[in-house]
VMD Tcl script that draws the C-alpha trace (Angstrom):
set ca {
  {116.69 115.62 176.04}
  {117.75 118.12 173.38}
  {114.74 117.38 171.17}
  {112.41 117.54 174.16}
  {113.92 120.83 175.31}
  {113.43 122.40 171.88}
  {109.85 121.06 171.72}
  {108.94 122.47 175.14}
  {110.44 125.85 174.34}
  {108.45 125.89 171.09}
  {105.24 125.22 173.04}
  {105.82 128.52 174.82}
  {107.68 130.84 172.46}
  {106.01 130.12 169.09}
  {102.54 131.08 170.43}
  {104.12 134.16 172.02}
  {105.62 135.29 168.72}
  {102.27 134.76 166.95}
  {100.55 136.84 169.64}
  {103.02 139.72 169.79}
  {103.29 140.03 165.99}
  {99.52 140.38 165.65}
  {99.04 137.14 163.68}
  {96.63 135.87 166.35}
  {94.48 139.01 166.21}
  {92.38 137.57 163.37}
  {90.34 135.56 165.87}
  {89.90 135.77 169.64}
  {89.50 131.98 169.68}
  {92.99 131.67 168.21}
  {94.30 134.45 170.46}
  {93.14 132.82 173.69}
  {93.99 129.36 172.38}
  {97.61 130.43 171.97}
  {97.71 131.69 175.56}
  {96.39 128.28 176.63}
  {99.18 126.57 174.68}
  {101.68 128.85 176.42}
  {100.26 127.69 179.74}
  {100.87 124.10 178.68}
  {104.36 125.19 177.63}
  {105.03 126.51 181.13}
  {104.15 123.09 182.53}
  {106.36 121.34 179.98}
  {109.37 123.62 180.45}
  {108.97 123.59 184.21}
  {108.77 119.82 184.58}
  {110.90 118.55 181.69}
  {113.70 121.12 181.44}
  {113.93 123.55 184.36}
  {113.25 120.94 187.04}
  {116.09 118.61 186.07}
  {118.41 121.56 185.48}
  {117.91 123.07 188.93}
  {118.59 119.65 190.42}
  {121.85 119.50 188.48}
  {120.49 116.48 186.63}
  {119.99 117.78 183.09}
  {123.66 117.86 182.11}
  {127.09 117.07 183.49}
  {127.99 120.65 182.58}
  {127.15 122.98 185.49}
  {126.84 125.97 183.16}
  {124.21 124.20 181.06}
  {122.27 123.33 184.21}
  {122.50 126.92 185.44}
  {121.40 128.40 182.10}
  {118.41 126.09 181.66}
  {117.51 126.30 185.34}
  {117.22 130.04 184.97}
  {114.51 129.57 182.33}
  {112.22 129.81 185.34}
  {113.06 133.52 185.53}
  {111.73 133.97 181.99}
  {108.50 132.23 183.01}
  {107.91 134.74 185.81}
  {109.47 132.84 188.70}
  {112.77 133.16 190.57}
  {115.15 130.23 190.30}
  {116.93 131.00 193.60}
  {113.68 130.74 195.54}
  {112.73 127.59 193.69}
  {115.98 125.85 194.57}
  {115.53 126.72 198.24}
  {111.86 125.72 198.42}
  {112.18 122.60 196.31}
  {115.70 121.23 196.67}
  {116.37 122.17 200.29}
  {112.95 122.18 201.95}
  {110.64 119.90 199.95}
  {113.18 117.18 199.21}
  {114.53 117.16 202.76}
  {111.32 117.59 204.76}
  {108.71 116.03 202.46}
  {105.19 116.31 203.94}
  {106.48 117.75 207.23}
  {104.06 120.46 208.29}
  {105.78 123.82 208.77}
  {108.86 122.79 206.81}
  {107.63 121.55 203.42}
  {106.11 124.59 201.70}
  {104.54 122.37 199.05}
  {101.81 121.44 201.54}
  {101.31 124.99 202.82}
  {98.34 126.85 201.37}
  {97.46 129.21 204.19}
  {94.23 128.48 206.02}
  {92.13 127.91 202.89}
  {93.40 124.39 202.27}
  {94.15 121.68 204.79}
  {96.76 119.53 203.07}
  {98.08 117.76 206.16}
  {96.29 116.06 209.07}
  {98.60 118.05 211.36}
  {97.14 121.41 210.33}
  {94.22 123.21 211.98}
  {90.84 122.34 210.56}
  {88.05 124.80 209.72}
  {84.44 124.02 208.87}
  {84.82 125.16 205.27}
  {87.52 122.55 204.67}
  {84.72 120.00 204.19}
  {84.30 121.58 200.74}
  {87.99 121.83 199.87}
  {87.88 118.84 197.54}
  {85.59 121.00 195.39}
  {87.22 124.44 195.54}
  {90.87 123.33 195.75}
  {91.10 123.06 191.98}
  {90.28 126.73 191.56}
  {92.93 127.66 194.13}
  {95.42 125.51 192.25}
  {94.61 127.48 189.12}
  {95.43 130.84 190.72}
  {98.58 129.45 192.35}
  {100.79 130.58 189.48}
  {99.37 134.10 189.46}
  {100.13 134.41 193.16}
  {103.59 133.01 192.57}
  {104.63 135.49 189.85}
  {103.20 138.53 191.65}
  {103.51 138.13 195.42}
  {105.02 134.84 196.56}
  {108.59 135.38 195.37}
  {108.93 138.62 197.35}
  {107.48 137.01 200.47}
  {109.87 134.12 200.13}
  {113.11 136.09 199.88}
  {112.33 137.88 203.16}
  {111.33 134.58 204.78}
  {114.43 132.80 203.53}
  {116.69 135.63 204.68}
  {115.17 135.39 208.17}
  {115.71 131.61 208.18}
  {119.30 131.90 206.95}
  {118.51 130.11 203.68}
  {119.38 132.89 201.24}
  {123.03 132.38 202.04}
  {122.69 128.93 200.49}
  {122.39 130.81 197.20}
  {125.35 133.05 198.12}
  {123.33 136.23 197.79}
  {122.40 139.04 200.17}
  {118.82 140.16 200.74}
  {119.52 143.53 199.13}
  {120.97 141.95 196.01}
  {118.13 139.40 195.88}
  {115.54 142.21 195.98}
  {117.24 144.04 193.11}
  {117.72 140.86 191.11}
  {114.14 139.71 191.63}
  {112.73 143.14 190.78}
  {114.73 143.21 187.55}
  {113.44 139.76 186.62}
  {109.83 140.75 187.33}
  {110.17 143.99 185.36}
  {111.58 142.12 182.38}
  {108.79 139.54 182.64}
  {105.93 142.04 182.82}
  {107.46 143.99 179.93}
  {107.70 141.12 177.48}
  {104.62 139.14 178.56}
  {102.11 141.97 178.99}
  {103.43 145.33 177.76}
  {104.73 144.16 174.37}
  {101.55 142.21 173.49}
  {99.47 145.26 174.46}
  {101.57 147.44 172.16}
  {101.84 145.11 169.17}
  {99.22 142.33 169.24}
  {96.45 144.53 167.76}
  {93.94 143.47 170.40}
  {92.56 145.43 173.37}
  {94.72 145.67 176.49}
  {92.16 143.89 178.65}
  {92.12 140.95 176.25}
  {95.89 140.65 176.67}
  {95.48 140.70 180.45}
  {92.75 138.05 180.17}
  {95.01 135.94 177.97}
  {97.87 136.29 180.46}
  {95.52 135.26 183.26}
  {94.22 132.31 181.23}
  {97.80 131.16 180.61}
  {98.62 131.10 184.32}
  {95.32 129.47 185.28}
  {96.19 126.67 182.85}
  {99.75 126.36 184.15}
  {98.71 126.47 187.80}
  {96.20 123.66 187.43}
  {98.58 121.61 185.31}
  {101.49 121.89 187.74}
  {99.28 121.09 190.73}
  {97.95 117.99 188.99}
  {101.53 116.81 188.49}
  {102.90 117.43 191.98}
  {100.02 117.11 194.46}
  {99.00 113.49 193.67}
  {102.58 112.47 194.48}
  {102.38 113.48 198.14}
  {98.95 114.59 199.33}
  {97.33 111.18 199.16}
  {95.95 108.73 201.70}
  {99.01 106.48 201.59}
  {101.34 109.23 202.90}
  {102.17 109.24 206.62}
  {102.57 113.00 207.27}
  {104.73 112.56 210.40}
  {105.26 115.37 212.88}
  {108.77 116.62 213.54}
  {109.83 115.46 217.03}
  {111.13 117.96 219.56}
  {114.55 116.36 219.14}
  {114.47 117.40 215.45}
  {115.41 113.80 214.59}
  {113.01 111.78 212.47}
  {112.08 108.25 213.53}
  {112.60 106.96 209.99}
  {115.69 107.44 207.87}
  {115.52 110.02 205.08}
  {115.15 107.38 202.36}
  {112.39 105.50 204.20}
  {110.59 108.79 204.86}
  {110.64 109.57 201.13}
  {109.20 106.17 200.23}
  {106.45 106.47 202.85}
  {105.41 109.95 201.69}
  {105.69 109.69 197.92}
  {103.63 107.94 195.26}
  {104.07 107.21 191.56}
  {101.36 107.28 188.93}
  {100.84 106.14 185.37}
  {104.15 104.22 185.19}
  {103.31 102.60 181.87}
  {102.67 105.84 180.00}
  {105.66 106.95 177.95}
  {103.77 110.06 176.82}
  {103.14 111.16 180.41}
  {106.77 110.53 181.37}
  {107.99 112.41 178.30}
  {105.86 115.50 178.82}
  {106.17 115.95 182.59}
  {109.83 115.07 182.87}
  {109.40 111.67 184.48}
  {107.60 113.15 187.46}
  {105.12 110.31 187.37}
  {108.10 108.43 188.89}
  {108.19 110.57 192.01}
  {109.62 107.86 194.27}
  {112.64 107.48 192.01}
  {113.00 111.22 191.74}
  {112.90 111.78 195.50}
  {115.46 109.07 196.16}
  {117.76 110.12 193.32}
  {117.02 113.78 192.48}
  {120.36 114.26 190.72}
  {119.68 111.53 188.16}
  {118.15 112.71 184.87}
  {114.51 111.71 184.60}
  {115.02 109.68 181.42}
  {116.54 106.94 183.62}
  {113.61 106.65 186.07}
  {111.71 103.93 184.16}
  {114.85 101.77 184.20}
  {115.58 102.09 187.91}
  {111.93 101.90 189.05}
  {111.75 98.06 189.08}
  {114.99 97.92 191.10}
  {113.62 100.34 193.70}
  {110.28 98.51 193.86}
  {112.06 95.20 194.44}
  {114.32 96.72 197.10}
  {111.30 98.20 198.88}
  {109.66 94.76 198.97}
  {112.84 93.21 200.36}
  {112.81 95.69 203.24}
  {109.07 95.36 203.88}
  {108.41 98.91 202.68}
  {105.45 100.05 200.59}
  {105.88 101.18 196.99}
  {102.84 103.30 196.22}
  {101.70 103.42 192.59}
  {98.48 104.57 190.94}
  {98.03 102.87 187.58}
  {96.71 105.91 185.73}
  {96.92 109.70 185.93}
  {93.14 109.90 186.35}
  {93.30 107.51 189.29}
  {96.07 109.62 190.86}
  {93.94 112.77 190.56}
  {90.99 110.90 192.07}
  {93.08 109.74 195.02}
  {94.33 113.27 195.65}
  {90.77 114.58 195.55}
  {89.74 111.85 197.97}
  {92.54 112.86 200.35}
  {91.38 116.48 200.26}
  {87.89 115.21 201.05}
  {89.13 113.14 204.01}
  {91.23 116.01 205.36}
  {88.11 118.17 205.30}
  {85.90 115.73 207.21}
  {85.01 116.65 210.81}
  {87.57 115.31 213.27}
  {85.95 112.78 215.59}
  {86.70 113.39 219.27}
  {88.94 110.85 220.95}
  {87.29 108.35 223.33}
  {90.29 108.44 225.61}
}
mol new
graphics top color blue
foreach p $ca { graphics top sphere $p radius 0.5 }
foreach p [lrange $ca 0 end-1] q [lrange $ca 1 end] { graphics top cylinder $p $q radius 0.2 }
display resetview
């Protein structure tokens, strides 16, 4: 984990140093290429380091987990929001419309059969990839502020032991620091035009947004998921563990490179059942979970390759966009 952590940090910070010191100004191809590498670095840090840390799974030392979990703040996000959205909501209410924010994309995307359908959704399997690309830009500029007000209203901010006022000040300080080092300093010292820096910044987040979406969406928004509706009693028909198995899918289980780079998130079933176990153990426990699922007559969804997983997600977007046939009843 230590070697991987250093490698992922290098993916992000070495290109940044080359940009801000003006070394990359010799060629715009190199300049924009380094921003692209930083985008890949965001994906690597987010999935391999920050993700485990904010689950308390990176280290047995809580301070190490807290420090590395807060790397998200350096990448333009807000770790408190992430822990609420991901640990509390997504991992508890996976694929439940109105509760799992990972399947909420406004009205532009229909990512659940329980959401309202519009005519333009028939094309969402085509345009969704562009929306995924701009996801990160929306996240670092607008989404975090929206979330803290939403979470305060829902009583979730108290889970982080912070008041709304303090969260606003803390978030604003984080965003100011981020904009200063990622945009202002390169404009001042990179020896390229300001608009090229802004374009590079945008390119970085387009790369990261698409990369992160391609890791997380094929795990849940696929045809094999059940997307149950929350009953009026607020009690699910299936147990939590069964619900996770029914609404999660693995991909590319034989690829050590994939598992290394994306923090074992190709083993999403294992991660959802045991989120506080470090991802390096997922390949070892996967056969045990698969065997247990078979013993209990439960599915264990796996796509053999990453490409196949992306295809299946695209197919699900296509199906969710098809006109709903009226019932014969």
